[in-house]
C-alpha positions as CSV (number, residue, x, y, z in Angstrom):
1,X,117.7,94.9,127.1
2,X,117.7,95.3,122.9
3,X,114.3,94.7,122.9
4,X,113.7,97.8,125.7
5,X,116.1,100.2,123.9
6,X,114.1,99.3,120.7
7,X,110.7,100.4,122.3
8,X,112.2,103.6,123.7
9,X,114.0,104.3,120.5
10,X,110.8,104.6,118.0
11,X,108.5,106.7,120.6
12,X,111.8,109.0,121.0
13,X,112.5,109.6,117.1
14,X,108.6,110.3,116.8
15,X,108.7,113.0,119.1
16,X,112.0,113.8,117.9
17,X,110.5,114.3,114.5
18,X,107.3,116.6,115.7
19,X,109.7,119.1,117.2
20,X,112.4,119.6,114.6
21,X,110.8,121.8,112.6
22,X,111.7,124.8,115.6
23,X,114.2,127.4,114.0
24,X,117.5,127.4,115.1
25,X,118.7,130.1,116.8
26,X,122.0,130.6,114.4
27,X,119.6,131.6,111.7
28,X,117.9,134.6,113.8
29,X,120.3,137.2,114.8
30,X,121.4,139.7,112.4
31,X,125.3,140.7,111.5
32,X,126.9,137.5,112.8
33,X,129.8,138.5,111.3
34,X,130.1,142.0,112.7
35,X,132.9,141.4,114.7
36,X,135.0,139.9,112.2
37,X,134.4,142.8,109.3
38,X,135.4,146.0,111.4
39,X,135.8,148.5,108.7
40,X,134.6,147.3,105.8
41,X,133.3,149.7,102.9
42,X,130.2,150.3,102.4
43,X,128.3,149.8,98.9
44,X,128.6,152.8,96.7
45,X,125.7,155.4,97.2
46,X,123.3,155.2,94.6
47,X,121.4,158.8,94.3
48,X,117.7,158.4,93.6
49,X,117.1,160.2,90.2
50,X,114.0,161.2,88.7
51,X,111.7,159.1,86.5
52,X,108.8,159.3,84.5
53,X,105.6,159.6,86.9
54,X,107.9,160.9,89.8
55,X,106.1,163.9,91.5
56,X,108.5,166.8,93.0
57,X,108.0,170.1,94.2
58,X,110.3,172.9,93.5
59,X,110.4,176.2,95.6
60,X,112.3,179.2,94.4
61,X,113.0,182.0,97.1
62,X,114.9,185.2,95.7
63,X,115.3,188.2,97.8
64,X,112.0,189.7,96.3
65,X,109.3,187.8,97.6
66,X,107.3,189.3,94.5
67,X,109.7,187.8,92.3
68,X,109.6,184.4,94.1
69,X,106.0,184.1,93.3
70,X,106.8,184.1,89.6
71,X,108.5,180.8,89.7
72,X,106.8,178.9,92.3
73,X,103.1,177.0,91.5
74,X,100.2,178.1,93.5
75,X,99.8,176.7,97.3
76,X,97.0,174.3,97.3
77,X,95.1,172.3,99.9
78,X,95.6,168.5,99.8
79,X,94.6,165.7,102.4
80,X,97.2,163.0,103.8
81,X,96.8,159.9,102.7
82,X,97.1,157.0,104.8
83,X,96.7,153.2,104.2
84,X,96.7,151.3,107.1
85,X,98.4,151.1,110.8
86,X,101.8,152.9,109.9
87,X,101.4,152.3,106.5
88,X,101.8,155.5,105.0
89,X,102.1,157.2,101.5
90,X,103.4,160.5,100.9
91,X,100.5,163.3,101.3
92,X,101.1,167.0,100.8
93,X,100.0,168.9,103.8
94,X,97.5,171.6,104.0
95,X,99.3,174.5,102.5
96,X,101.8,172.6,100.5
97,X,103.1,173.8,97.0
98,X,101.8,171.7,94.2
99,X,103.9,169.4,92.5
100,X,105.3,168.7,89.0
101,X,104.7,165.2,87.7
102,X,107.5,164.1,85.1
103,X,106.2,163.2,82.1
104,X,106.7,160.0,80.0
105,X,109.4,161.7,78.0
106,X,111.1,163.1,81.2
107,X,110.1,166.6,81.1
108,X,108.3,169.1,83.3
109,X,107.0,172.3,82.4
110,X,108.5,175.3,84.6
111,X,107.6,178.9,84.7
112,X,109.4,181.5,82.7
113,X,111.6,178.7,81.7
114,X,109.5,176.4,79.6
115,X,110.1,172.4,79.2
116,X,113.0,170.7,81.0
117,X,114.2,167.8,81.0
118,X,114.7,166.3,83.8
119,X,114.8,162.6,84.0
120,X,118.1,161.1,85.1
121,X,118.7,164.1,87.6
122,X,119.4,164.1,91.0
123,X,117.8,166.7,93.4
124,X,120.8,168.7,93.7
125,X,121.7,168.5,89.7
126,X,117.6,169.6,89.5
127,X,118.4,172.4,91.5
128,X,121.4,173.4,89.9
129,X,119.9,173.5,86.5
130,X,117.1,175.9,87.5
131,X,119.0,177.8,89.4
132,X,121.4,178.3,86.4
133,X,118.6,178.6,83.8
134,X,117.0,181.4,85.7
135,X,120.5,183.5,86.2
136,X,121.5,182.7,82.7
137,X,118.2,184.5,81.5
138,X,118.4,187.6,84.3
139,X,115.5,186.5,85.7
140,X,116.8,186.7,89.1
141,X,119.9,186.8,90.8
142,X,121.2,184.4,93.8
143,X,118.1,182.5,93.7
144,X,117.7,179.4,96.3
145,X,115.7,176.5,94.8
146,X,114.7,173.7,96.8
147,X,113.4,170.1,95.3
148,X,111.5,168.1,97.1
149,X,110.3,164.2,96.1
150,X,106.6,163.6,96.8
151,X,105.5,160.1,95.6
152,X,108.5,158.0,95.9
153,X,107.8,155.1,97.7
154,X,108.9,151.5,98.5
155,X,106.8,148.2,99.2
156,X,107.8,145.3,101.6
157,X,105.6,142.4,101.9
158,X,105.9,139.3,103.9
159,X,107.2,138.2,107.2
160,X,107.3,141.7,108.6
161,X,105.3,143.1,111.2
162,X,103.6,146.0,108.9
163,X,104.3,145.1,105.8
164,X,102.6,148.2,102.9
165,X,104.1,150.4,101.2
166,X,106.1,154.0,102.9
167,X,107.6,157.2,101.9
168,X,111.0,157.1,100.6
169,X,111.7,160.2,103.3
170,X,115.4,161.2,101.9
171,X,118.1,160.7,99.3
172,X,120.2,157.5,100.7
173,X,117.5,155.5,102.6
174,X,119.1,152.2,103.4
175,X,117.3,148.5,103.1
176,X,117.8,148.6,106.8
177,X,116.0,151.5,107.4
178,X,113.3,150.1,104.9
179,X,113.0,147.0,107.3
180,X,113.2,149.0,110.6
181,X,110.4,151.3,109.0
182,X,108.0,147.9,108.6
183,X,108.6,147.2,112.4
184,X,111.4,144.4,111.9
185,X,111.3,140.9,110.3
186,X,109.0,138.9,112.4
187,X,110.4,135.7,114.2
188,X,109.4,133.2,111.2
189,X,110.9,135.7,108.7
190,X,113.8,134.0,106.4
191,X,116.8,136.3,107.3
192,X,119.3,134.5,105.1
193,X,117.2,135.1,101.8
194,X,115.3,138.3,101.8
195,X,114.1,139.2,98.3
196,X,114.4,142.8,96.8
197,X,112.8,143.5,93.0
198,X,113.6,146.6,91.4
199,X,113.1,148.0,87.6
200,X,116.3,149.1,85.9
201,X,116.2,150.3,82.6
202,X,113.2,149.5,82.1
203,X,113.5,145.5,83.2
204,X,112.6,143.8,86.2
205,X,115.7,142.8,88.2
206,X,115.9,140.7,91.2
207,X,118.5,140.7,94.3
208,X,119.1,138.9,97.3
209,X,120.5,139.8,100.7
210,X,121.4,137.9,103.7
211,X,121.0,140.1,106.7
212,X,122.4,137.6,109.1
213,X,125.8,138.7,107.1
214,X,126.9,142.2,107.4
215,X,129.4,142.1,104.6
216,X,126.8,140.8,102.6
217,X,123.9,143.7,103.5
218,X,126.3,146.7,103.5
219,X,128.0,145.7,100.2
220,X,125.1,144.7,98.3
221,X,124.0,146.8,95.2
222,X,120.5,147.4,97.1
223,X,121.9,148.3,100.3
224,X,120.4,152.1,99.3
225,X,116.8,151.9,98.2
226,X,115.4,153.5,95.0
227,X,111.9,154.2,94.5
228,X,109.1,151.8,93.6
229,X,111.8,149.0,95.0
230,X,109.9,146.0,96.4
231,X,111.2,144.2,99.2
232,X,109.8,140.4,100.2
233,X,110.9,138.4,103.4
234,X,109.9,134.7,102.7
235,X,108.8,132.5,105.6
236,X,111.0,130.3,107.2
237,X,110.2,126.6,107.0
238,X,108.7,126.2,110.3
239,X,106.2,129.0,109.3
240,X,105.6,127.7,106.3
241,X,104.7,124.0,107.9
242,X,102.3,125.9,110.3
243,X,100.0,127.0,107.5
244,X,97.7,125.4,105.4
245,X,97.1,126.1,101.7
246,X,94.5,128.9,102.3
247,X,96.8,130.5,104.8
248,X,95.3,129.0,108.3
249,X,97.4,128.5,110.9
250,X,97.4,124.9,111.8
251,X,99.4,124.7,114.7
252,X,97.7,126.6,117.2
253,X,97.5,126.3,120.9
254,X,95.1,123.3,120.7
255,X,97.8,121.8,118.2
256,X,100.5,121.7,120.7
257,X,98.4,120.7,123.6
258,X,97.6,117.5,121.2
259,X,101.3,117.1,120.6
260,X,102.1,117.1,124.1
261,X,99.2,114.7,125.2
262,X,100.3,112.3,122.4
263,X,103.9,112.8,123.7
264,X,102.6,111.5,127.3
265,X,100.7,108.9,126.1
266,X,103.8,107.6,124.2
267,X,105.7,108.0,127.4
268,X,103.3,106.2,129.3
269,X,102.8,103.0,126.9
270,X,106.7,102.9,126.9
271,X,106.6,102.9,130.6
272,X,103.6,100.5,131.2
273,X,105.7,98.0,128.5
274,X,108.9,98.2,130.3
275,X,106.9,97.2,133.6
276,X,105.3,94.4,132.0
277,X,108.9,93.2,130.7
278,X,110.0,93.6,134.1
279,X,107.4,91.3,135.8
280,X,107.8,88.4,132.9
281,X,111.1,88.3,133.9
């Protein structure tokens, strides 16, 4: 009896080891603590502020259209820039107002006003600054100043459906919206340890976030994106084991067919040995 158990044990152990790389379901769903953390406070909103090399459009509207033209750059024709399926860098549409590029010292040269230091300002703060400057110089009364970002983007890499560079299209864009823009994580993406790299005060900083925990996500300092953030989703262990050094998938359909054939052979050997043992008795 012990001999028969031993013969069954080792083949079973072999088969189990071959399949043990399968992902655990518990590591797949997002926000597993959602029911326990109702009413949780969200991380403080971090408004996007201007940095050197950022491009912005500034449009001033006055009651007199001719007066408005004094403050606005000429209209230009530009093409929309795209890179790959769904991976879109922000391009100005035909007829858009040409933009200002923040220089290395954080300045722009604005018509009728001159040099303005805009580094560290939000869109609304810059809008208020320009409006106040125009009114203080008696150049116009009650102007409406609209500021928009032109080239702000984030990069997402790794185990997502559509990796690439994407436009930040609003002030308070979240990490979850960024991941959704890239088509969500693949099933092989490591949800518990998503890496976000961010430049802060001239230094590269890294953050980790666990997407299976709602509390960890919404209270993370990187819940709200900043321009030039880099998001990297690591492959889980199963995915890593499936790939060779040069990136080829080793666990293809043929691999699983071979594995099934091996398992069937092992079972046949075990049954045959058991039959022989019974006959010997």
